N, C-alpha and C positions, 0 to 999 in steps of 0.2 A: 491657658491661651497660648498658640501657634505662634509660630515666631510671621512678625508682620513683615509682609513686604510693600505694604504701599502709603505706613504710615508708621508715627511713633506713638507710644502711649505714655505719660507718665503725671504720677499726682505731687503735688507740691502744697502743702497746709488742704486746706479744702476743696481745692480746685484739681479737677482731674484735666489735663492737657492731650487733646486727640490733636495731634499733626501730618496733615499731609505730605509725603516726604520721597518725590519722585520728581526734586527740580528739574531734572535734566529732559524731563519729558512734559514740563508746565503742572506738575501734578495733574496726569492726566488720567481718567476712567478708566479702570482696568476688571476682567472678570475679576477678580481679588478685592477690589475695594470694596462695595457693597457689602461684603460678606465680614471683612475687617471691622469694618466702620459700626455693625451692627454689634462686634463681638467687644468692643471697645468701648461702647455704649453700655451694654450690659453690664461690664466690669464696673465701669463706674456708676451703675446703679446699685449693686451689690456692695459696694463699698462703703461701710456705716461712716466713714471717715468725710467722704466726698458730698459737697452742697452743690456743685454747680461745675459745669464742665463747658470747658471751652472748644472749638473745634478754629483752626487755623492752616495755613501752606508755607510748606518750606519754600525759599526760592525768592523767586522774580515775582511769584503770584500766587493767588489762592489756588484758583485750578481753573485750565482752558478748556473744559469738557472732555467728552469719551475721548481716549487716547485710538484714533482711526488709523491713524500711522503706522501704530505698532499692529494692528488687526492688518492692516494690508501686508505688511510685513511677516505675515504669519507667524506673530511672534506669542500668538494665544488662542492656538488654535486647538490646544488639549493635550500636544504633543509629550507634557510635562505629566508624568501616569500620577504626579503626585495633587492635580489640579484635575477640577471637574470638566469634561467634556465641552468644548462649546456648540449646543445644538444649533444644527445645520439650517441655514434660515435665519438665525437672529440675527441681530444687531451688531454683535460682537462676531458673526463669522468673516471670515476673511472675504468668502466667495461674495458676498453683499453689498459691505464696507466699501471696498475701491475695486480690488484689480482684474479679477479676472470671472466676476457676474454675466450671466449670458439670463437677458429679459424672458427668454420662452422657458426657461426653467419654471417648473412649479414652485409656488413661494405659498406658504402653510400660516397664515396669520395668525394663528393658535400657536404655532411653536415662536413663533416670535413674540406673541406678546406672552408665553412662559416667561422667558429669559428677561425682557425689560422689566416685567410685574417683579419680577425676582432685585433686581437693581433697586426699585422703586421700595420694595420692602427693607431695603439696607439704608436707602438714603430718609425711610421714615421713619426708624430708629430713633432718631432725633427727633422728631414732633411727639413719639409715646413715650420718649424714656421719662421715666416719672422725675429726673431733676431737671433743671433749667440748660439749657442748651446757647451759650453766646460765640456766634461767627465772627472772626475777624477777616477782613476782605483788603486787602494790598494786590496793588496791580493790575489784576484781571483775576473778574469771575462771568465766567462767559458758558453760553449752551448747558450742556451736565452739571459744571460747575456751581451755577444757580438752581439745583435740585437740592443739592445739601446744604448751599448757604439759605433759603426761604422754608427748609425742613426746620431749621434751627428756631429756637424763639424769639433772637434778639439781634439783630445786625448791626454792628460797628464798622466802618469804612473806611476810607483812606479817602480825601479830598480827590484825589486824582485816581482814584483807581475806576476801572471799569466793567460796571456788570449790565446783563441784561440776554437776550436769547435770540442771537444773528440767525441758528438756522430754522426760524421760523420764514425764513425767505425762501428755502427749499432744502428737506433732507430731513425735517427735525420738527418735532412737537412736544411740547414741554410734557415728560410723563408725570412728573407729580401734582400737575396740572393747580398747582398754589399760586398765580399772580393774584386771579380774581379775586382770590381772597387774602392777600396781604393786602393789595393799594386799592381794590375795588376794580368794579367792570371797564368803567371807561380807560382808564389808564390804562390797564391790562391788554385792552383790546389797542391804544395807541401805541405800545410796544411791539404785540406780537401781531399787529399788520402791517409794521416796518422793519421790524426786526432788530430796532435800534436800540441802541445802550446808552444810561444814565452813566453819569460821574458822579464821585461820592456826595457832593453836594446837591444835587439832583434828587438821586435816591433818599436823603434826608426830607428834601421838600416833596419827594410823592410820598411819603411815609413809609417806604420799604426800606429804611435804615433809621437804626434808635438815633446814631449818633456820625458824624463825620470829622474826623480831625487832619493837618497836614500829616503826611506822611512819615513821617519824623517823629511824630507827636502820638502815632497810633498806639503802639501798645503801651504807654502807658496812660491812654486814655481808658484802654480796654481792661487795663488791670485795675483801674479806679473801679470800674463799675462790677468786674469781677470778686472783687473785695467785699463790695457793698451789699450783694446778691449772697453771698457766703456768710455774713453775718446772721442772715435769718437762719429759722429751724428749719429740719428738712422735712417736717412734716407740712407747716405751713407752704414751703415751696411746691410741695406734691400736691395740697388741695390747692394751690392758685393756677397752678399750669393744667390742671383737668379743667379746673371751672371756665376758663378761656378757652381749652381747645374745644369743648362744648360747640361751641357757636360753630367752629369750620364744619367740624361732623356731624349736626344735626344741621346742617345747609347742604350737606350733601355731598363733601371732601371723596369720601370712596369712591362714589358712583364717577364722580366725575374723573376721577384719575385711569379710571376702567377706558374710559373714553380716551382720554388723551393718550392712554399706552399702547389701544389700538390705532390709533392716529398717527402715532410714531412710525409704526411698520407703514403702514400705508403711504407717508411721504416719501418714504424710500422707494417704493413700486408705482411710482406715476412717471409719465410721460418725462417728468421736469427732471423728477429723482433718476431715472437709469439715465439720462444727458448728463447731469452732474457725476456720477458714478463714473461714467465713459473718460468726462475727461479728466476726472482726478487720476484712472487709468493713463491716460495720455500726457500730463504734464505733470502729476502729485498733486498728493491730497490737500499739501497747505496751499499749492497755487491756484486750486480750483476753486475754493474757498477765497483767495484774495479775488478772483477775477468772478466770485458770486457777491461779495459784497462792493466792489470799487463803484460800481452806477451809485451807492446810495453812500458815498463817501466817509466820512467817521464822526458824523455830527450826531451830539445828541438835542434831544427834544428842544431845550431852551437853548441851543447855538444854532441850532435849523437856519438857515437865509434863504434857502433853496437855490 
């Protein structure tokens, strides 16, 4: 396996540990991350000593979504010959993400789809892994970060963590499109119609997370769960995961993801999407996001008071 740029990988006992490791950027998703994630998952799958995989993030939070600030600064535009070139018109093309996009330019939705579908395949490596994946969320897990968390098999989360998909308000559609499969149609609509986030306790109440814990006890609680899973024979774990996953596959997860991935490109090429991009060019991406979210406040569903 090549040297990892965005994460670390280690095995302790029967547990393979994948840790997102760009804390200075909120573990933001780059062009490399989905590929490295799939490589790490495959490595764990092929290791006969590994029974269970855990996914976590280094730093203040799990993952803040796509590193679009980096894109805007042309840090991922393919100038490094060792990396594949980012297709023009894709979500990670700097011309699209913030700075110099001209809405009069031709946008090829299938180029966009190719790029984002590539990322979906990387995230879905967690779902398709032979062995169970437990995702540990602390701090924040928003936007594209939720793709990795929800493609994992089990989610354990800090009580004060924040998880949700604010880009539903403008400039985003969840490409893995797994929300309804995880929490049901009504609850998925409640979150995606508002872009609201859940805290850890709400995530458990809504059936999104298996368990929540105070931030200081999160690691301990996660280790207890991992150790219990690791006691199971690998063949039993593989069969149980395949059995349960068939429910989502039979219900049409793959076709839903095609629609969600195409929609993601469309959201960035609407009138509102262009206005958001223009505002990001004027005041910076982070400020544009703050302005987008300000009218909604920071309420979760159980705390919203109007």
